[in-house]
C-alpha positions, 0 to 999 in steps of 0.5 A: 442453665446453659440449656436454657442460656442457649435457648434464650438466645436462639429465640433472639436470634430467630426472632430478629430475624423473623422480624426482619423476612419479608416475601421476595417474587426471585424472578422479578428483581431487575437488575436495577433493583440488584444494583440498589441492594446491599452487599449480604442482600445481593451475595445473599440474592445470587447465592439462591440464584446460581443454587436455583440455575442448578436445580434447573439444570440437575447439577449437584455440584459447586464450584467457586472460580463458575460462581465467580465466572456466572457472577462476573458476566450476569453483573454485564448483561446487568449493566447493559439493561438494567430493567431485564430482570434478573433472572433472564440476565444470568438465562441470557448469560447461559445460552437459556 
């Protein structure tokens, strides 16, 4: 009975997540659009971006302080250039 209840809960969670799912081309999100994201969606985006950048640099470690510094730096670039894509703001901040 416990397994059936857990399966039902898992199915509801997956169904809810699927209903909210939407395809997003991360390379097209501008700084202005990021500023309009909710807190959770913005944090998710920035964590994804950090992982993507780490993959590009072949880095397999996570440094919380470094991530916070990168987010602050990217935010500064975005404040100055809201029309810039967030990925390009990150590249500009990181000197890529």
